[in-house]
VEXMARNU-704012 format. One line per 2 residues: number of its first residue (from 0); their letters; for each residue x, z, y of C-alpha. Coordinates in pm, 1 decimal, always signed. Example, Ala and Ser with C-alpha at 12.3 -4.5 7.8 and 13.67 -1.06 7.14 Angstrom:
BEGIN
0	as	+1230.0/+780.0/-450.0; +1367.0/+714.0/-106.0 .
REM end
This chain:
BEGIN
0	ml	+5986.5/-644.1/+4259.3; +5691.0/-734.7/+4041.7 .
2	pr	+5622.2/-1105.3/+3980.9; +5340.4/-1251.3/+4188.9 .
4	yf	+5105.4/-1295.5/+3896.2; +5153.0/-930.2/+3804.9 .
6	lv	+5042.2/-834.0/+4153.2; +4740.0/-1058.8/+4125.5 .
8	vt	+4639.0/-909.8/+3792.0; +4695.9/-559.6/+3917.8 .
10	ca	+4473.9/-618.6/+4220.1; +4207.6/-779.2/+4005.1 .
12	aa	+4211.0/-488.8/+3765.3; +4183.1/-246.1/+4053.6 .
14	lv	+3876.5/-428.9/+4179.8; +3696.2/-410.2/+3845.2 .
16	pm	+3406.2/-171.2/+3905.7; +3402.2/+144.9/+3701.0 .
18	pa	+3101.1/+168.1/+3470.2; +2828.8/+403.4/+3573.9 .
20	vs	+2729.6/+669.1/+3327.4; +2442.6/+522.2/+3135.1 .
22	qp	+2119.5/+712.7/+3190.2; +1819.4/+689.6/+2959.8 .
24	mt	+1538.3/+488.4/+3107.5; +1248.0/+705.2/+3214.7 .
26	he	+888.9/+639.5/+3303.6; +706.3/+851.3/+3554.8 .
28	aa	+393.3/+864.0/+3336.1; +577.9/+982.1/+3024.1 .
30	pv	+531.8/+1350.8/+2945.2; +841.8/+1567.1/+2962.9 .
32	vt	+939.2/+1731.3/+2637.1; +1173.3/+2028.8/+2661.9 .
34	es	+1208.6/+2103.0/+2290.7; +1304.7/+1884.8/+2001.1 .
36	lt	+1049.5/+1742.4/+1763.2; +1084.2/+1819.5/+1394.9 .
38	fd	+989.0/+1592.7/+1108.9; +716.2/+1818.1/+971.1 .
40	ra	+570.4/+1876.2/+1316.9; +553.4/+1503.1/+1377.2 .
42	le	+359.5/+1453.7/+1052.6; +123.0/+1736.3/+1143.5 .
44	la	+53.8/+1591.0/+1487.5; +1.7/+1243.5/+1345.9 .
46	vq	-263.3/+1364.2/+1100.8; -439.5/+1562.6/+1373.4 .
48	rs	-464.3/+1271.0/+1616.1; -515.5/+982.4/+1371.9 .
50	qs	-820.2/+785.7/+1482.2; -841.9/+622.0/+1138.7 .
52	ar	-873.3/+966.5/+983.5; -1133.6/+1056.3/+1244.3 .
54	aa	-1334.9/+746.0/+1158.0; -1307.6/+827.4/+787.4 .
56	ra	-1430.3/+1183.1/+849.4; -1729.4/+1047.3/+1040.2 .
58	sm	-1809.6/+807.8/+754.5; -1782.6/+1090.2/+502.0 .
60	as	-2013.7/+1309.2/+711.5; -2264.0/+1023.1/+732.4 .
62	as	-2252.4/+962.9/+357.6; -2292.7/+1335.6/+293.7 .
64	qs	-2609.3/+1350.6/+502.0; -2745.8/+1042.0/+326.6 .
66	ar	-2675.1/+1199.7/-11.1; -2898.8/+1494.2/+75.6 .
68	va	-3187.9/+1256.4/+131.2; -3132.4/+1037.4/-174.3 .
70	gq	-3293.7/+1272.0/-425.8; -3602.6/+1355.3/-224.0 .
72	lp	-3948.2/+1213.0/-264.7; -4068.3/+964.3/-3.0 .
74	dp	-4281.9/+1104.9/+276.9; -4655.1/+1124.8/+193.7 .
76	tl	-4891.5/+883.0/+365.3; -5199.1/+992.5/+556.7 .
78	ra	-5492.1/+756.8/+512.8; -5810.8/+752.7/+723.8 .
80	gi	-6084.5/+495.1/+740.7; -6450.4/+397.4/+705.2 .
82	dn	-6587.7/+246.2/+387.1; -6888.7/+10.5/+368.8 .
84	lp	-6954.1/-18.8/+742.3; -7250.8/-257.3/+807.5 .
86	vt	-7158.5/-557.6/+1021.4; -7496.6/-740.9/+1022.5 .
88	gp	-7863.5/-649.8/+1045.9; -8031.2/-361.8/+1231.2 .
90	dr	-7769.5/-110.0/+1106.3; -7482.1/-318.7/+1239.9 .
92	ls	-7170.7/-102.3/+1315.7; -7362.5/+219.1/+1256.1 .
94	tt	-7177.1/+488.7/+1064.0; -7483.2/+705.5/+994.7 .
96	rd	-7778.6/+485.0/+903.7; -7665.4/+336.9/+573.3 .
98	sm	-7617.4/+570.4/+278.3; -7319.4/+372.1/+152.3 .
100	tm	-7122.1/+413.4/+474.1; -6862.3/+684.3/+433.0 .
102	kr	-6592.6/+825.8/+656.0; -6283.8/+885.8/+446.7 .
104	ig	-5958.7/+1076.3/+492.0; -5692.2/+1118.6/+229.6 .
106	is	-5325.8/+1142.3/+141.1; -5109.9/+937.7/-92.6 .
108	qe	-4772.6/+1012.5/-243.6; -4528.1/+786.4/-425.9 .
110	wl	-4383.5/+974.4/-720.3; -4027.0/+932.2/-847.6 .
112	sa	-3930.8/+1084.7/-1177.6; -3668.0/+1358.1/-1186.6 .
114	ek	-3438.6/+1125.2/-1381.3; -3462.5/+853.1/-1118.2 .
116	ra	-3403.6/+1098.4/-835.1; -3100.2/+1237.2/-1017.0 .
118	ar	-2962.3/+883.2/-1055.8; -3006.5/+812.3/-685.6 .
120	ta	-2844.2/+1143.3/-593.1; -2546.0/+1072.5/-818.1 .
122	aa	-2501.4/+727.0/-664.3; -2514.4/+875.4/-314.1 .
124	qa	-2262.6/+1145.0/-406.5; -2032.0/+872.2/-536.2 .
126	lv	-2043.4/+714.2/-192.1; -1939.1/+1049.8/-43.4 .
128	sr	-1644.6/+1061.9/-284.1; -1549.1/+710.1/-186.4 .
130	ee	-1546.3/+802.9/+182.0; -1339.6/+1109.8/+96.3 .
132	aq	-1089.3/+881.2/-76.7; -1082.3/+665.5/+236.7 .
134	lk	-1005.3/+978.2/+438.9; -717.7/+1064.5/+206.0 .
136	as	-589.2/+709.0/+235.5; -600.5/+730.6/+616.5 .
138	va	-412.5/+1061.3/+615.4; -151.5/+923.9/+375.1 .
140	ea	-102.9/+614.2/+591.1; -62.6/+825.7/+905.6 .
142	rl	+198.0/+1046.3/+738.0; +387.7/+750.2/+594.9 .
144	qt	+396.9/+549.9/+917.7; +497.5/+859.9/+1114.4 .
146	sl	+779.1/+939.8/+873.5; +912.9/+582.3/+899.1 .
148	ay	+885.4/+584.3/+1278.9; +1058.1/+923.0/+1294.2 .
150	ld	+1347.5/+801.2/+1081.5; +1382.4/+484.6/+1290.7 .
152	af	+1393.8/+691.4/+1609.9; +1633.6/+950.5/+1466.1 .
154	ya	+1883.1/+699.1/+1332.0; +1855.7/+493.2/+1650.3 .
156	ge	+1965.3/+806.3/+1835.4; +2258.3/+852.8/+1598.3 .
158	al	+2356.6/+487.5/+1641.8; +2342.1/+532.2/+2018.4 .
160	kl	+2585.5/+822.4/+1991.1; +2829.5/+596.4/+1807.3 .
162	aq	+2781.8/+319.8/+2063.8; +2849.8/+565.1/+2345.8 .
164	lm	+3158.2/+685.2/+2160.7; +3277.3/+326.1/+2139.8 .
166	qh	+3205.2/+284.2/+2509.6; +3413.0/+596.2/+2578.3 .
168	ha	+3703.0/+458.2/+2372.2; +3683.9/+127.0/+2554.2 .
170	re	+3692.6/+299.9/+2891.8; +3989.1/+515.5/+2787.9 .
172	ef	+4188.5/+219.7/+2657.9; +4105.2/+15.4/+2965.2 .
174	ea	+4226.1/+288.9/+3200.5; +4540.3/+335.2/+2993.7 .
176	sr	+4609.3/-38.9/+3001.3; +4578.4/-39.9/+3380.7 .
178	ar	+4820.9/+247.9/+3404.4; +5063.2/+72.5/+3169.8 .
180	la	+5035.3/-245.5/+3373.1; +5106.4/-57.5/+3695.2 .
182	ss	+5414.9/+96.1/+3533.8; +5534.3/-244.0/+3406.4 .
184	sg	+5506.6/-128.5/+3043.1; +5185.3/-321.6/+2972.9 .
186	ss	+5066.8/-676.6/+2998.4; +4795.2/-857.6/+3188.0 .
188	se	+4654.3/-1005.2/+2868.6; +4604.1/-653.4/+2735.2 .
190	vl	+4415.3/-553.7/+3049.8; +4194.9/-861.9/+3036.5 .
192	al	+4123.1/-817.7/+2666.5; +4025.9/-455.2/+2715.2 .
194	tg	+3815.1/-547.8/+3018.0; +3607.7/-776.4/+2798.3 .
196	ar	+3600.3/-519.5/+2519.7; +3472.1/-254.7/+2759.4 .
198	am	+3196.6/-486.3/+2881.7; +3097.3/-565.6/+2522.4 .
200	ae	+3085.4/-194.6/+2436.9; +2861.3/-128.5/+2737.1 .
202	de	+2630.5/-412.2/+2638.8; +2608.7/-288.2/+2280.3 .
204	st	+2528.5/+60.0/+2406.7; +2251.7/-80.9/+2625.6 .
206	ei	+2110.8/-284.6/+2337.4; +2100.7/+14.8/+2104.9 .
208	hq	+1945.0/+220.9/+2381.4; +1666.1/-37.2/+2400.7 .
210	qq	+1619.0/-14.3/+2025.6; +1601.2/+363.6/+2048.7 .
212	aa	+1343.1/+342.9/+2327.8; +1128.2/+108.3/+2116.6 .
214	aq	+1158.8/+341.6/+1816.1; +1057.6/+640.4/+2030.0 .
216	va	+752.3/+453.4/+2158.2; +653.1/+376.4/+1797.5 .
218	lq	+691.5/+744.4/+1710.5; +489.8/+849.2/+2014.1 .
220	rw	+212.3/+610.9/+1901.6; +165.9/+831.9/+1593.9 .
222	sg	+265.7/+1180.6/+1710.2; +147.2/+1160.4/+2070.0 .
224	va	+471.8/+1325.0/+2184.8; +747.0/+1160.3/+2387.9 .
226	ag	+1020.9/+1346.1/+2205.7; +1351.3/+1382.9/+2384.8 .
228	el	+1561.1/+1490.2/+2086.6; +1478.3/+1473.7/+1719.2 .
230	aa	+1587.3/+1719.5/+1455.7; +1733.3/+1577.8/+1137.0 .
232	ap	+1473.7/+1494.0/+874.2; +1468.9/+1719.1/+567.1 .
234	qm	+1586.1/+1599.9/+230.4; +1294.8/+1417.9/+66.4 .
236	gg	+1234.9/+1406.6/-305.1; +1025.0/+1139.9/-467.5 .
238	ls	+717.5/+1180.6/-684.7; +699.9/+1102.0/-1051.2 .
240	ee	+569.5/+758.0/-1135.4; +238.2/+896.1/-1259.4 .
242	af	+188.3/+1108.5/-946.7; +286.0/+815.4/-723.9 .
244	ve	+40.0/+578.0/-889.0; -249.8/+821.7/-918.3 .
246	gh	-206.0/+933.7/-557.5; -161.1/+583.7/-418.2 .
248	ps	-428.6/+519.8/-152.0; -538.6/+186.8/-298.1 .
250	vl	-573.7/+340.3/-645.2; -767.9/+636.4/-508.1 .
252	vk	-1015.3/+411.0/-331.0; -1052.0/+168.1/-622.4 .
254	qq	-1119.1/+455.4/-862.5; -1407.7/+566.5/-646.2 .
256	ev	-1530.4/+208.4/-617.7; -1560.0/+198.8/-996.5 .
258	qv	-1756.3/+522.1/-997.9; -1985.2/+395.8/-722.0 .
260	ar	-2049.5/+72.1/-909.2; -2133.7/+256.3/-1232.5 .
262	le	-2374.0/+501.3/-1073.9; -2543.2/+235.5/-861.1 .
264	aa	-2591.3/+29.9/-1177.1; -2750.5/+331.7/-1347.6 .
266	st	-2977.0/+386.5/-1046.8; -3078.9/+19.9/-1046.0 .
268	as	-3148.3/+29.7/-1420.5; -3387.8/+318.9/-1363.9 .
270	nr	-3594.3/+92.6/-1136.4; -3719.1/-89.8/-1444.6 .
272	rp	-3956.8/+205.2/-1478.5; -4192.1/+166.7/-1179.9 .
274	nw	-4287.4/+446.6/-945.7; -4645.0/+569.8/-966.6 .
276	tw	-4844.7/+647.1/-652.3; -5134.7/+890.2/-647.8 .
278	ea	-5392.9/+928.9/-374.8; -5665.8/+1184.4/-305.1 .
280	sy	-5929.2/+1129.1/-39.7; -6240.7/+1299.3/+92.4 .
282	gq	-6542.4/+1089.5/+192.5; -6816.8/+1209.6/+426.5 .
284	rs	-7168.6/+1053.8/+431.5; -7463.6/+1125.3/+659.1 .
286	gy	-7762.9/+1272.0/+474.4; -7595.9/+1240.4/+136.6 .
288	sd	-7341.0/+1429.6/-66.9; -6978.0/+1404.3/+34.9 .
290	mv	-6740.8/+1253.2/-219.4; -6384.4/+1303.0/-341.4 .
292	sv	-6179.9/+1014.6/-476.7; -5858.7/+1025.1/-682.3 .
294	vv	-5659.6/+705.6/-732.9; -5339.7/+637.9/-929.4 .
296	si	-5150.2/+314.1/-860.5; -4912.3/+183.9/-1127.7 .
298	pl	-4700.5/-126.3/-1051.2; -4695.0/-377.1/-1335.6 .
300	pv	-4353.7/-539.7/-1402.0; -4495.1/-876.2/-1504.5 .
302	ap	-4153.8/-1047.7/-1526.3; -3879.0/-789.2/-1578.9 .
304	ge	-3643.8/-1053.0/-1714.8; -3660.1/-1241.1/-1385.0 .
306	rq	-3640.9/-944.7/-1151.4; -3548.6/-596.9/-1271.3 .
308	nr	-3314.4/-710.9/-1547.5; -3134.7/-952.2/-1318.9 .
310	et	-3084.2/-678.0/-1060.4; -2932.2/-457.6/-1329.6 .
312	va	-2704.4/-736.3/-1454.2; -2589.4/-798.0/-1096.9 .
314	kl	-2487.9/-433.1/-1063.8; -2313.6/-438.0/-1402.8 .
316	sl	-2107.9/-735.1/-1285.0; -1994.0/-527.4/-989.6 .
318	id	-1861.4/-269.5/-1238.6; -1642.8/-538.3/-1397.1 .
320	ka	-1519.2/-639.2/-1052.6; -1436.5/-281.4/-952.6 .
322	ea	-1253.2/-216.1/-1280.2; -1050.1/-535.9/-1239.1 .
324	dl	-960.7/-437.4/-882.2; -854.4/-93.0/-1003.5 .
326	ae	-633.0/-242.0/-1274.5; -470.8/-471.3/-1019.0 .
328	ar	-416.4/-179.8/-778.9; -247.7/+19.1/-1056.6 .
330	ra	-17.2/-272.0/-1138.2; +78.5/-309.5/-773.3 .
332	ah	+143.4/+65.8/-740.9; +363.3/+66.6/-1052.9 .
334	ae	+560.2/-231.9/-920.4; +599.2/-69.2/-579.9 .
336	ye	+726.2/+251.5/-738.5; +979.3/+70.9/-956.6 .
338	tl	+1103.1/-131.7/-659.1; +1146.2/+175.7/-442.8 .
340	vr	+1326.9/+369.9/-714.7; +1558.9/+79.2/-785.4 .
342	ns	+1631.2/+35.1/-416.1; +1705.8/+405.4/-374.8 .
344	hl	+1959.1/+396.6/-660.3; +2125.2/+82.6/-526.2 .
346	ld	+2144.3/+225.7/-174.9; +2298.8/+546.0/-310.6 .
348	er	+2565.6/+342.6/-484.7; +2623.9/+122.4/-179.3 .
350	ie	+2664.2/+420.6/+51.6; +2920.6/+585.6/-174.3 .
352	ry	+3107.3/+260.0/-231.2; +3101.4/+177.2/+139.3 .
354	re	+3227.0/+522.4/+232.0; +3521.8/+499.8/-3.7 .
356	gv	+3599.1/+133.0/+48.0; +3535.8/+88.5/+421.1 .
358	vl	+3482.3/+411.1/+616.4; +3775.2/+610.0/+479.6 .
360	pa	+4023.8/+318.7/+516.5; +3894.9/+264.1/+872.1 .
362	qq	+3965.1/+629.1/+953.7; +4311.5/+600.8/+802.4 .
364	rv	+4372.1/+286.1/+1007.7; +4284.3/+476.1/+1327.1 .
366	aa	+4523.4/+755.1/+1234.7; +4800.6/+504.2/+1168.6 .
368	at	+4732.6/+309.7/+1489.6; +4728.3/+632.7/+1692.0 .
370	as	+5061.7/+744.5/+1549.6; +5211.2/+401.1/+1608.0 .
372	yr	+5092.1/+393.5/+1968.2; +5224.4/+740.5/+2043.1 .
374	sn	+5564.4/+637.3/+1909.9; +5557.0/+327.2/+2135.8 .
376	qg	+5551.5/+97.9/+1833.3; +5189.3/-15.4/+1865.9 .
378	tl	+4972.3/-158.2/+2137.4; +4660.5/-28.6/+2302.7 .
380	mt	+4469.9/-329.7/+2175.8; +4566.7/-246.1/+1818.9 .
382	lf	+4447.5/+111.7/+1867.1; +4124.4/-7.3/+2024.7 .
384	ea	+4054.7/-253.4/+1744.2; +4114.2/+21.6/+1488.2 .
386	rr	+3874.4/+253.9/+1666.9; +3621.3/-24.2/+1700.5 .
388	ae	+3645.4/-100.9/+1330.1; +3593.9/+266.4/+1249.8 .
390	ve	+3284.1/+292.0/+1468.9; +3142.0/-31.6/+1326.0 .
392	aq	+3196.6/+103.6/+974.6; +3018.5/+425.2/+1066.5 .
394	rk	+2730.8/+229.3/+1218.7; +2692.2/+21.7/+902.9 .
396	ql	+2701.4/+336.7/+693.7; +2436.4/+485.3/+923.4 .
398	tl	+2217.4/+179.1/+867.6; +2246.5/+222.1/+491.3 .
400	qr	+2161.1/+591.1/+521.8; +1856.7/+502.9/+732.7 .
402	dl	+1739.6/+248.6/+474.6; +1780.2/+507.1/+198.6 .
404	ak	+1591.0/+769.9/+399.8; +1303.8/+527.3/+465.1 .
406	tm	+1292.7/+434.5/+97.0; +1273.5/+802.2/+0.2 .
408	aq	+1004.3/+854.4/+263.0; +794.6/+584.2/+100.3 .
410	la	+843.5/+746.9/-239.8; +743.5/+1082.4/-93.6 .
412	yr	+459.0/+991.2/+141.9; +304.0/+667.0/+17.1 .
414	aw	+79.2/+868.7/-212.8; -194.6/+1097.5/-88.4 .
416	wa	-14.2/+1415.9/-183.2; +335.9/+1503.0/-66.3 .
418	pr	+603.5/+1606.2/-322.2; +551.2/+1975.7/-247.3 .
420	dt	+182.2/+1936.6/-337.4; +272.7/+1845.5/-695.2 .
422	q	+518.4/+2126.7/-755.2 .
REM end
């Protein structure tokens, strides 16, 4: 006859509810995806739906239209009026009695030299190039953020598989411990320990499921697809340091800022030569000959040192600023590249060292614990702890692999062009 406390423990174990099969949380508004999402497809979708890229395209289109206008002459001016209209005496406000009164109509045109128009056109085209660089930067940012979100979601899914495996092990060991207890070959402490272990495994599985759901939402923010299953990301190769720096979005934009500053300075310098304005008019008089007038207006720069020269110097100072910003952007890009390369090498070494020093011994420990348990020389708790240690080692290795993949993604997609574009 079993001792009373054994009966109590047995009844308590029998009353422990069996865990329900965990189901992924769903939302009625989420679109249903029946096929897996690939890495390249996610990048393609992200570029297509990027609102930042859309805004940059609109800015580039606006700058392009403005550039077409920059080199044109100003619109001519139509002039009409009455000259020498009497305002006193018997001929007051009469347009026909006084011989000096003349009705006049004419046209005037401000004239810009071809050199000045070319300078304005070049400055406007530089603005178009700057907006194009902003578009490239937006596309690069969309691809980079999508690649990082994809890797987070993919590795979260892999971690969830390990957590569910651990949950399966915990359930198996718990059921075996109950059977052993019922057959008087186990102990109540083993059942209680495995009960807590099973609950911990379920909680860890739920936590990782939450992390996966958050990662999938982040991926959907870029790709627009609520992906159910993700294909493994392809092997990513990094760019050379020169390609990384020259294709870095901040460097691209700063290079165009320098060009804009230089051409705007040249356009401003051309303003030291004033624009002439010519006018031709036709005057009609009553009872006298009609007259034609031709007028040329030439602005006189009376103080170029206080106006035009200062405007030019102000633009030249902006060149110095843009060049300094470009130099700083290059330094930051070089430092970022060196950091990423160093991190990738260290992560490679850590993964290999961790595999040999932790993962393989954990697998050997499971094999030994399994053999010991089958020969009735080991306990279920020992087997469970060995399996748990193996899964934890695999999860840590998975985290290192994710960090390495994200580092390689930054090396590959931080710059405007992808590695395949430079081959």
